[in-house]
Short mmCIF file of the C-alpha atoms (twelve columns), coordinates in Angstrom:
data_MODEL
# 
_entry.id   MODEL 
# 
loop_
_atom_site.group_PDB 
_atom_site.id 
_atom_site.type_symbol 
_atom_site.label_atom_id 
_atom_site.label_alt_id 
_atom_site.label_comp_id 
_atom_site.label_asym_id 
_atom_site.label_seq_id 
_atom_site.Cartn_x 
_atom_site.Cartn_y 
_atom_site.Cartn_z 
_atom_site.pdbx_PDB_model_num 
ATOM 1   C CA . VAL A 1   339.913 161.168 61.555  1 
ATOM 2   C CA . GLU A 2   341.546 159.286 58.807  1 
ATOM 3   C CA . ARG A 3   339.469 156.266 59.515  1 
ATOM 4   C CA . LEU A 4   336.296 158.416 59.403  1 
ATOM 5   C CA . ARG A 5   337.395 159.772 56.015  1 
ATOM 6   C CA . GLU A 6   337.870 156.272 54.682  1 
ATOM 7   C CA . GLN A 7   334.447 155.263 56.044  1 
ATOM 8   C CA . ALA A 8   332.904 158.394 54.458  1 
ATOM 9   C CA . GLY A 9   334.629 157.636 51.202  1 
ATOM 10  C CA . GLY A 10  333.245 154.039 51.355  1 
ATOM 11  C CA . LEU A 11  329.778 155.388 52.065  1 
ATOM 12  C CA . ASN A 12  329.993 157.885 49.238  1 
ATOM 13  C CA . ASP A 13  330.967 155.007 46.907  1 
ATOM 14  C CA . GLN A 14  327.947 153.022 48.149  1 
ATOM 15  C CA . VAL A 15  325.646 155.986 47.687  1 
ATOM 16  C CA . ALA A 16  326.941 156.441 44.128  1 
ATOM 17  C CA . SER A 17  326.551 152.765 43.417  1 
ATOM 18  C CA . VAL A 18  323.007 152.817 44.727  1 
ATOM 19  C CA . GLY A 19  322.247 155.922 42.695  1 
ATOM 20  C CA . THR A 20  323.557 154.182 39.573  1 
ATOM 21  C CA . GLU A 21  321.539 151.040 40.298  1 
ATOM 22  C CA . HIS A 22  318.455 153.220 40.820  1 
ATOM 23  C CA . ALA A 23  319.044 155.058 37.593  1 
ATOM 24  C CA . ASP A 24  319.442 151.799 35.719  1 
ATOM 25  C CA . ALA A 25  316.274 150.335 37.346  1 
ATOM 26  C CA . MET A 26  314.376 153.460 36.297  1 
ATOM 27  C CA . ARG A 27  315.554 153.229 32.737  1 
ATOM 28  C CA . VAL A 28  314.425 149.500 32.634  1 
ATOM 29  C CA . LEU A 29  311.031 150.458 34.146  1 
ATOM 30  C CA . ARG A 30  310.657 153.393 31.664  1 
ATOM 31  C CA . ALA A 31  311.506 151.158 28.705  1 
ATOM 32  C CA . SER A 32  309.030 148.543 29.906  1 
ATOM 33  C CA . PHE A 33  306.341 151.157 30.409  1 
ATOM 34  C CA . ASP A 34  306.983 152.690 26.964  1 
ATOM 35  C CA . SER A 35  306.745 149.220 25.376  1 
ATOM 36  C CA . GLU A 36  303.538 148.332 27.091  1 
ATOM 37  C CA . ARG A 37  302.063 151.760 26.289  1 
ATOM 38  C CA . ALA A 38  302.890 151.247 22.564  1 
ATOM 39  C CA . GLU A 39  301.338 147.837 22.612  1 
ATOM 40  C CA . LEU A 40  298.184 149.105 24.295  1 
ATOM 41  C CA . THR A 41  298.010 152.027 21.937  1 
ATOM 42  C CA . GLY A 42  298.124 149.607 18.966  1 
ATOM 43  C CA . GLN A 43  295.409 147.442 20.507  1 
ATOM 44  C CA . ILE A 44  293.209 150.492 21.068  1 
ATOM 45  C CA . ALA A 45  293.675 151.509 17.445  1 
ATOM 46  C CA . GLU A 46  292.707 147.982 16.308  1 
ATOM 47  C CA . LEU A 47  289.618 148.001 18.516  1 
ATOM 48  C CA . ARG A 48  288.588 151.402 17.210  1 
ATOM 49  C CA . ALA A 49  289.017 150.250 13.595  1 
ATOM 50  C CA . ALA A 50  286.984 147.081 14.342  1 
ATOM 51  C CA . CYS A 51  284.288 149.172 16.002  1 
ATOM 52  C CA . ALA A 52  284.066 151.510 13.025  1 
ATOM 53  C CA . ALA A 53  283.851 148.560 10.676  1 
ATOM 54  C CA . THR A 54  281.015 147.029 12.754  1 
ATOM 55  C CA . GLN A 55  279.196 150.330 12.717  1 
ATOM 56  C CA . ASP A 56  279.559 150.518 8.987   1 
ATOM 57  C CA . GLU A 57  278.247 146.951 8.595   1 
ATOM 58  C CA . ALA A 58  275.276 147.767 10.802  1 
ATOM 59  C CA . ALA A 59  274.489 150.902 8.819   1 
ATOM 60  C CA . ASN A 60  274.726 148.937 5.483   1 
ATOM 61  C CA . ALA A 61  272.450 146.199 6.983   1 
ATOM 62  C CA . ARG A 62  269.922 148.854 8.054   1 
ATOM 63  C CA . ARG A 63  270.023 150.421 4.524   1 
ATOM 64  C CA . GLN A 64  269.611 147.046 2.921   1 
ATOM 65  C CA . HIS A 65  266.742 146.177 5.253   1 
ATOM 66  C CA . ALA A 66  265.026 149.517 4.487   1 
ATOM 67  C CA . GLN A 67  265.405 148.893 0.775   1 
ATOM 68  C CA . GLU A 68  263.955 145.334 1.060   1 
ATOM 69  C CA . LEU A 69  261.001 146.732 3.053   1 
ATOM 70  C CA . ALA A 70  260.438 149.379 0.397   1 
ATOM 71  C CA . LEU A 71  260.477 146.741 -2.318  1 
ATOM 72  C CA . GLN A 72  258.054 144.559 -0.347  1 
ATOM 73  C CA . ARG A 73  255.670 147.491 0.077   1 
ATOM 74  C CA . GLN A 74  255.862 148.250 -3.577  1 
ATOM 75  C CA . GLU A 75  255.048 144.521 -4.396  1 
ATOM 76  C CA . VAL A 76  252.139 144.568 -1.969  1 
ATOM 77  C CA . GLU A 77  250.800 147.750 -3.451  1 
ATOM 78  C CA . GLN A 78  251.121 146.347 -6.959  1 
ATOM 79  C CA . ALA A 79  249.353 143.144 -5.920  1 
ATOM 80  C CA . ARG A 80  246.579 145.231 -4.221  1 
ATOM 81  C CA . HIS A 81  246.198 147.361 -7.307  1 
ATOM 82  C CA . GLY A 82  245.976 144.179 -9.473  1 
ATOM 83  C CA . ARG A 83  243.330 142.668 -7.151  1 
ATOM 84  C CA . ASP A 84  241.304 145.891 -7.174  1 
ATOM 85  C CA . HIS A 85  241.476 145.978 -10.988 1 
ATOM 86  C CA . LYS A 86  240.356 142.308 -11.249 1 
ATOM 87  C CA . ALA A 87  237.550 142.955 -8.784  1 
ATOM 88  C CA . LYS A 88  236.359 145.977 -10.764 1 
ATOM 89  C CA . MET A 89  236.442 143.999 -13.981 1 
ATOM 90  C CA . ALA A 90  234.601 141.059 -12.445 1 
ATOM 91  C CA . SER A 91  231.988 143.512 -11.066 1 
ATOM 92  C CA . ALA A 92  231.525 145.101 -14.495 1 
ATOM 93  C CA . ASP A 93  231.150 141.619 -16.065 1 
ATOM 94  C CA . LEU A 94  228.583 140.664 -13.454 1 
ATOM 95  C CA . ASN A 95  226.696 143.930 -13.984 1 
ATOM 96  C CA . PHE A 96  226.692 143.317 -17.702 1 
ATOM 97  C CA . ALA A 97  225.440 139.664 -17.230 1 
ATOM 98  C CA . LEU A 98  222.708 140.904 -14.846 1 
ATOM 99  C CA . GLY A 99  221.686 143.571 -17.338 1 
ATOM 100 C CA . SER A 100 221.499 140.951 -20.076 1 
ATOM 101 C CA . LEU A 101 219.451 138.626 -17.839 1 
ATOM 102 C CA . ARG A 102 217.023 141.470 -17.023 1 
ATOM 103 C CA . ALA A 103 216.678 142.287 -20.669 1 
ATOM 104 C CA . GLN A 104 215.945 138.635 -21.449 1 
ATOM 105 C CA . LEU A 105 213.443 138.327 -18.586 1 
ATOM 106 C CA . THR A 106 211.741 141.569 -19.631 1 
ATOM 107 C CA . GLU A 107 211.455 140.152 -23.250 1 
ATOM 108 C CA . ALA A 108 210.112 136.888 -21.977 1 
# 
């Protein structure tokens, strides 16, 4: 019986030792996991910030492009208006010249 008690005591010590080792290993794993999670959380935050910045840049580029198109449309409209005005003036000049020629032909 005494020998069995000694063996049981030795087994209890081994179980306690294994339990301590297991607890230590779990603490190391938990610390490693927490560290990796913190690193990944930081990387996710950086990626989100970069994505937001890219979206802002894209929105600014779209606004700038729209402004440039509006300016080009305005310039085209002004050029068209100038051409139309010149054409009307040239037509009026031609009509006046034709009228003068008709009057001269009628007199002659």
